[in-house]
C-alpha positions as CSV (number, residue, x, y, z in Angstrom):
1,M,199.8,94.0,128.6
2,T,201.5,96.8,130.4
3,Q,200.4,99.6,132.5
4,A,201.7,101.9,129.8
5,Q,200.5,100.0,127.0
6,S,197.1,100.1,128.6
7,A,196.9,103.8,129.3
8,H,197.9,104.3,125.8
9,S,194.8,102.0,124.5
10,S,192.5,103.9,126.8
11,T,193.6,107.3,125.3
12,R,193.2,105.6,121.7
13,R,189.5,104.6,123.0
14,V,188.4,108.1,124.2
15,F,190.1,109.9,120.9
16,A,188.6,107.4,118.4
17,T,185.3,108.0,120.6
18,L,185.7,111.8,120.6
19,A,186.3,111.8,116.8
20,A,183.1,110.0,116.3
21,A,181.4,111.9,118.1
22,L,182.2,115.0,116.2
23,A,181.9,113.3,113.5
24,F,178.4,112.3,113.9
25,T,177.5,116.2,115.5
26,G,179.2,117.5,112.0
27,V,177.2,115.6,109.6
28,G,174.1,116.4,111.8
29,A,174.8,120.1,111.7
30,L,175.5,119.8,107.6
31,C,171.9,118.0,107.2
32,A,170.2,120.6,109.8
33,F,172.1,123.6,107.3
34,S,171.0,121.8,104.0
35,S,167.7,121.5,105.3
36,A,167.5,124.9,106.3
37,A,169.2,126.0,102.7
38,Q,166.8,124.0,100.7
39,A,163.8,126.6,100.7
40,D,160.6,125.6,99.6
41,A,160.0,126.0,95.9
42,L,156.6,127.9,96.4
43,D,158.5,130.2,98.5
44,S,161.6,131.1,96.2
45,I,159.5,131.4,93.5
46,A,157.1,134.0,95.7
47,K,160.3,135.9,96.9
48,S,162.2,136.0,93.5
49,G,158.7,136.7,91.4
50,T,160.0,134.7,88.7
51,V,158.4,131.1,88.2
52,R,161.1,128.9,85.7
53,I,159.3,126.5,83.1
54,G,160.9,124.2,81.6
55,V,159.3,123.8,77.7
56,F,159.9,122.2,74.5
57,E,160.4,124.9,72.0
58,D,160.8,122.5,68.6
59,Y,157.5,120.6,69.8
60,P,154.4,122.0,67.9
61,P,151.7,122.2,68.4
62,F,152.9,122.0,71.9
63,G,155.9,124.5,71.4
64,S,157.2,126.5,68.9
65,I,158.8,129.5,68.0
66,G,156.4,131.5,65.9
67,P,156.2,134.1,63.2
68,D,157.3,137.0,65.6
69,M,160.0,134.7,67.0
70,K,158.5,134.6,69.9
71,P,157.4,131.0,71.7
72,Q,153.8,130.1,71.1
73,G,152.0,126.6,71.6
74,Y,149.8,124.8,74.3
75,D,152.6,124.5,77.2
76,I,153.2,128.2,76.5
77,D,149.6,128.7,77.5
78,V,149.7,126.7,80.3
79,A,153.2,128.2,81.6
80,N,151.6,131.7,81.5
81,L,148.2,130.5,83.0
82,I,150.8,129.0,85.8
83,G,152.1,132.0,86.2
84,K,149.5,134.3,86.5
85,A,147.9,132.0,89.4
86,L,151.7,131.9,91.3
87,N,151.7,135.9,90.8
88,A,155.3,135.5,89.2
89,K,156.9,136.1,85.8
90,V,157.3,133.1,83.7
91,E,160.6,131.9,82.4
92,L,160.4,129.8,80.0
93,V,163.2,127.5,79.9
94,Q,164.2,125.9,77.0
95,V,164.7,121.8,77.4
96,T,165.5,118.6,75.4
97,G,164.3,115.4,76.2
98,D,168.0,114.4,77.3
99,N,168.7,117.2,79.9
100,R,164.9,118.3,80.9
101,M,165.1,115.8,83.7
102,A,168.4,117.3,84.9
103,Y,167.6,120.7,84.8
104,L,164.7,120.0,87.3
105,A,166.8,118.1,89.6
106,D,169.4,121.2,89.4
107,H,166.7,123.9,90.0
108,K,167.5,125.4,86.7
109,A,163.8,124.9,86.4
110,D,161.3,125.1,88.8
111,M,159.0,122.7,87.1
112,L,158.5,120.4,83.5
113,L,155.7,121.0,80.8
114,S,154.9,117.8,78.5
115,V,156.2,115.3,80.7
116,G,154.5,111.5,80.8
117,Q,154.3,109.8,83.6
118,T,155.7,106.2,84.1
119,P,157.0,104.0,86.9
120,E,160.7,104.9,86.3
121,R,160.0,108.7,86.3
122,D,157.6,108.4,89.5
123,K,160.9,107.0,91.3
124,V,162.7,110.7,90.8
125,I,160.0,113.6,90.5
126,D,156.6,114.2,90.8
127,F,153.6,114.6,88.9
128,S,150.5,117.1,88.7
129,Q,147.2,115.4,87.3
130,P,147.0,115.7,83.5
131,Y,146.5,118.6,81.7
132,A,146.7,117.7,78.4
133,P,146.1,114.8,75.8
134,Y,148.5,113.1,74.4
135,Y,147.5,109.9,72.4
136,L,147.8,108.1,69.0
137,A,144.7,108.5,66.7
138,V,143.9,107.6,63.2
139,F,142.8,110.6,60.8
140,G,141.6,110.4,57.6
141,P,139.2,112.7,55.4
142,K,136.1,114.0,57.0
143,S,134.3,111.7,53.6
144,L,135.5,108.7,54.8
145,P,133.2,107.4,57.4
146,V,135.8,105.8,60.1
147,K,134.3,105.6,64.0
148,N,136.4,102.4,65.1
149,A,138.5,99.5,64.7
150,A,136.3,97.3,62.7
151,D,135.9,100.2,60.3
152,L,139.5,99.8,59.2
153,A,138.3,97.0,57.3
154,G,139.5,97.3,53.6
155,K,140.9,100.5,54.0
156,S,145.1,101.5,53.3
157,I,146.6,102.9,56.7
158,S,150.3,104.4,56.3
159,V,152.7,103.9,59.4
160,A,156.3,104.4,60.6
161,R,158.1,100.8,60.8
162,G,157.9,99.4,64.2
163,T,156.5,102.3,66.0
164,L,153.9,102.4,68.9
165,E,151.8,103.6,66.3
166,D,152.4,100.7,63.9
167,L,152.2,98.1,66.6
168,S,148.9,99.6,68.1
169,V,147.1,99.8,64.8
170,T,148.1,96.2,63.9
171,K,146.7,94.8,66.8
172,I,143.7,95.9,66.6
173,A,143.1,96.2,62.6
174,P,140.6,94.2,60.6
175,P,142.5,91.2,58.7
176,S,141.4,92.7,55.6
177,A,143.0,95.9,56.5
178,N,145.9,96.8,54.4
179,I,148.5,98.6,56.6
180,K,151.5,99.8,54.7
181,R,154.8,100.4,56.4
182,F,157.0,103.4,56.0
183,D,160.9,104.0,57.3
184,D,160.0,107.0,59.0
185,P,156.8,109.0,60.0
186,N,157.4,111.6,57.5
187,G,156.9,108.6,54.8
188,A,153.8,108.0,56.7
189,I,152.6,111.5,56.5
190,S,153.5,112.1,53.0
191,A,151.5,108.7,51.7
192,F,148.5,110.0,53.2
193,L,148.9,113.4,51.7
194,S,149.4,112.5,48.5
195,G,146.6,110.0,48.2
196,Q,148.5,106.9,48.4
197,V,146.7,105.7,51.7
198,Q,143.3,106.5,52.9
199,L,144.2,106.9,56.5
200,M,147.5,107.3,58.9
201,V,148.1,106.6,62.5
202,V,150.1,109.5,64.4
203,G,150.2,111.5,67.3
204,N,147.6,114.0,68.2
205,D,150.3,116.1,68.3
206,V,151.4,115.6,64.8
207,G,147.5,115.5,63.7
208,A,147.3,118.4,64.8
209,T,149.4,120.3,63.2
210,I,148.8,118.6,59.7
211,L,144.8,119.6,60.3
212,A,146.2,123.0,60.1
213,R,148.4,123.0,57.9
214,H,146.5,120.8,54.9
215,P,143.0,122.2,55.2
216,A,142.5,121.0,51.5
217,N,142.9,117.4,52.0
218,D,140.1,118.1,54.4
219,P,141.6,115.6,57.7
220,E,140.1,115.2,60.6
221,Q,141.0,112.9,63.7
222,K,138.8,109.5,63.6
223,F,139.7,107.7,66.7
224,S,142.2,107.6,69.5
225,L,144.3,104.5,70.2
226,F,147.1,104.2,72.8
227,S,146.9,107.5,75.5
228,S,149.8,108.5,77.9
229,P,148.5,112.4,79.1
230,D,150.7,115.1,79.8
231,H,151.3,116.1,83.5
232,V,153.8,119.1,84.9
233,G,156.9,117.5,86.4
234,L,158.0,118.5,89.3
235,N,160.4,118.1,92.3
236,K,160.2,115.7,95.2
237,N,159.0,116.8,98.4
238,E,157.0,120.2,97.4
239,P,153.9,119.0,97.8
240,R,152.7,123.3,98.6
241,L,153.6,123.9,94.9
242,K,152.0,120.5,93.5
243,Q,149.2,121.3,94.9
244,K,149.0,124.6,93.9
245,V,149.5,123.5,90.2
246,D,147.1,120.8,90.4
247,D,144.5,123.7,91.7
248,V,145.5,125.9,88.4
249,I,145.0,122.8,86.4
250,A,141.5,121.8,88.2
251,K,140.3,125.1,87.7
252,A,141.1,125.9,84.0
253,R,139.6,122.6,83.4
254,K,136.3,123.3,85.1
255,D,136.0,127.1,83.7
256,G,136.8,125.8,80.3
257,T,140.1,127.5,79.7
258,M,141.8,124.3,79.1
259,N,139.6,122.9,76.7
260,A,139.9,126.3,74.7
261,I,143.5,125.8,74.9
262,S,143.2,122.2,73.7
263,Q,140.5,123.2,71.2
264,K,143.0,125.9,70.0
265,W,146.2,124.3,69.4
266,L,144.9,120.6,68.9
267,R,141.8,121.8,67.0
268,A,140.1,119.0,69.2
269,P,138.4,119.5,72.6
270,L,139.6,118.4,75.8
271,P,138.9,114.6,76.5
272,A,136.5,114.0,79.2
273,D,138.0,111.3,80.7
274,L,141.8,113.0,81.2
């Protein structure tokens, strides 16, 4: 290698080292800026005076539009409870099953209600303590004595074919139980309401709606099956906001507020083991 080539090579190494250092410094500065720009969610809520809570508005009795054209339901009451504790105005953000996780990640909502906890979701969001029961249950008229799986013997039961309801009751029903399978949940519900079957298996949310709308059938919840309670979903790395929400839920459970909400919308007390 000539002296000129050696000098040129040395110069290239100097510039490469300098460029790498500048790039590293730039990335570090950018990360520091991003970290500073990402304000703590609880502080942001306090500063704006508003908490944005993602809710379903087509999921009675947890969320729906009432006769006065305003949102109503279990989740609406819980959202207002959280807003009051945060001393913030509640902005209800209407979400769907498809977009709500993106809304949370994009900070279009500070939190989501009615989120079931799964191992997959645990990887991307945090969860509060459970605040509402969600489970499958056997429903039937009060006049029919059914307290457990053994009491299903000889009874006719409607379910939607191939659903979790179908799988759950099939697993525990005695051989003499007559499980009638329908193409969709509406078919299973209609069969029960019209007297084609004695019992039906649906989610407690659907059951609560039926209890409210069809008092003449005198239905009641007999016993529960599969359980997956609802949580508040929050972005990762927001421990202060998560703790605040957990505190709100704990207080509401202790003083009976959450039980009153459950009685109001689900027509059943808050489960002791929630």
